[in-house]
N, C-alpha and C positions, 0 to 999 in steps of 0.2 A: 420241737421234744426229738424226734429221730434223730438230728443231727450229735445230739446233749447224748440221748441212750446208745449209740454210736462209740462215742470220743470215751465212757466208761465198760464196753462191749457190753452192752445189754441188747439183745433183739427182741422184743415182745418190752411191754410193757400196759398196765391194767389203767384202762382209757371209760370213761363213760359216755353214752350216748343216748341222746333226749327228742324225743319224733316232736315234742311238744313245739306249737307252732306261733307263739305270744307274743305282743308286740311290745314285752317287757326282754329281753334274748337274754339266755345267758353268756353274753358277749358283754353285755353291762360289767359283767363282776370281773373279766382275765384283765391280770395287772401286767399289763405290759412293761418290759424291761426297758429300764433307762440306758440311754445313752453312758453314762454314771458308771451304771452297776454291769453293764455289757463290760464296758474295760477292766474293770475289775476282774473279772470272772476270767474274762482273757490273759493279763496280767498274771493271776493267780496260778492259772493253764503250765505258763510259759515257765512263768517265775519255778512248777514241781516238774519243768524238764518234758512240759510237751513243744514238742515243736513247730515251728510259725507254718512250715508245709503238711504235715497234719492235723493240724485246728483250718486251717484252709478246705484239705478233703475235708475233711468230719462235716463244718460247719456251709459248703459247696460253696467258697468262697474261694477271692483273689488273692493269693501271699498279701501283697502289697495293701488292698485293704485291711489285714488282718496287721501288718503294721500301723497303718493307723489306727485303730481303732487302737491301739496297744500307747499309743504314744496321743494320747486324744488330750488328755490331761496335761499334757507338761508343758508348764510355766503358768500355770490355774492355781492360785494360792489354793490353798486347802478351808481357808472358808467360805470359798466359790463353788468347792466340791460341794461340800457338807448339802449348803442350799442348793444346790442340782442334782444330789442325788437320788430320787425320788421321780423329777422331772419328765415329762418328753420334749425332749430340744434339741433339735437340729443339730448336727456336728458343727455344721458353719461357725456357729452361736458361736465354741470354744477358738475359733481361730482367732475372731476379733476380741475377745477376751483376753486371752494370751499376746493380745497388743497393746495389753494397758497396763501398767504398772498394778498392783495389788489396792492399794487404797482403791483406785475407780472400778478395777474387779470387781471390789466388792459393793463399792454402790451401784455400778451398772450391771447388777448381779439385782440390786434389791429392787429397782426401778421393772425389774422384768418380770418377780414375783408379784412382787406390786400388783403392775396391771395385769398378771394374769396372760403375759402375752410373749413367746419362747422363738418370734422368729428368726433368721437369719436378717431380712431387713429391716427389722428393729433395732438387733444388735450390730448392724451395720448403721444403725442412725446416732447409734449413742456411744459409735464410736468415731463418728468425722465431728459429733457431737464436744469433745472431747481434747483438752488445751493440748500442744505438746510437750507441757510439761506433764501429765500424769497420763499419757506415750511411753511405754516402754520399748520397740521397732516405731522409730518416726513416720510417715506418714510420706508419700513420697508430694512432692511440690507439681502442683496442673496450676499452671497460668489464666488459664480457663475456669477455676473453680474461685469462690469466691465465697469464703464462709461466713455465718452473720451468725455464733452465737446466739445471740441473747434470743433467739426465733428454739432453738432446741431448746433451754432453761424453762420458757416459756410453755413448750412440749411436753417437760417430767410437769408442771405442774400442775399442767390440765387433766395430765397421766392421773397424780395422786387426788385433785378435787374426782376425778368418775371414778377411782377405787371407793371415794367414800360414798360415795350416791352407790354403790351396786353392793356395802357392805348392810348401808339402809334394808335398799329393794333386799336384798337375802331375808335376814330378820324379819321384814313384815309379810316375805311371802307364804309361812303356817298359815299363817290369819287369814291373808287372801284365800288362798285357796278353799280356805275352812268354808268365809264369806261366801264366797263363788258357788261351794255344791249346795250350801241353806239357802242363796238365791233361784238356783238352777231345778230344788228341790220344790220349791213355790212357782214357779213357772211352768214348770212340768205338770204339776198341778191344774193348772187354770188351762192349759191349756188340753190338758185331758179331759177337762168337766163338759158334757157335753153344749151343754147353754152357752158356755164361754165362747163355744171353739164356732159354733154355728153363727154368733152374734159378732164376732171378730169376723168371721170369714166371708160374711155379708159386708159389713160397713167398715171394717178394718185388713181387709186381704192382706196391709203390706205390716201392720204391724206382728203379726200373728205371723207372716215369713221369719222376719227377726227372731217372733219367740219362741217358732218353730227349730230355729239355727241354734240357739242358746242352750236349746232343751238336747240337742244331734251331737252337741263339744263333749268329747271320751276322755282328752287328755290335755290340758294346759302345750306342752309340750312336745306335737306333734312331730318334731324332731327325734321323739326318743322310740 
């Protein structure tokens, strides 16, 4: 924020500060700037007359990095740019996409979007699985490497299958959470009943321990 405010000659900006310490923090609502959005902003600033050196100084970056970001989408077709405009994608992904022809770029991007995987290694795997006819820039031949493209075809099929299973899980997630909440409430009632609690503690302590662990679950997504 400070860097961009300096660019437009602002010394101060209004900020909201919260002292709440909650499990679901405000950072969950922060929209990160994607590489495509960043490239568009830099390109727009340069087209309006802002020098690369000034951008680098204001953003506290190396001028060469600014040039690389400006040229990030060089060789990338518009359909791919549109699909990745709001995705957090490694800049190296665009390097591999640019080495493919537009049709293969679109195909590769659809695979990444469907699998929700935008890593450099995944993009490189797709690039390696791409035939020479679909490449805009030929690969260097290495005699020690023998490619079996049938494995990558199976990989794409597996990704599509897993994506279907993921969507099914996602659709049922809300109902599963509701069912769990109801079950947890019932289990809590049992565990807090003095007579039931005493009986289980004497006769089935292992079962009581498991029931208490269910009651203690506060969040099905602990990483949040």
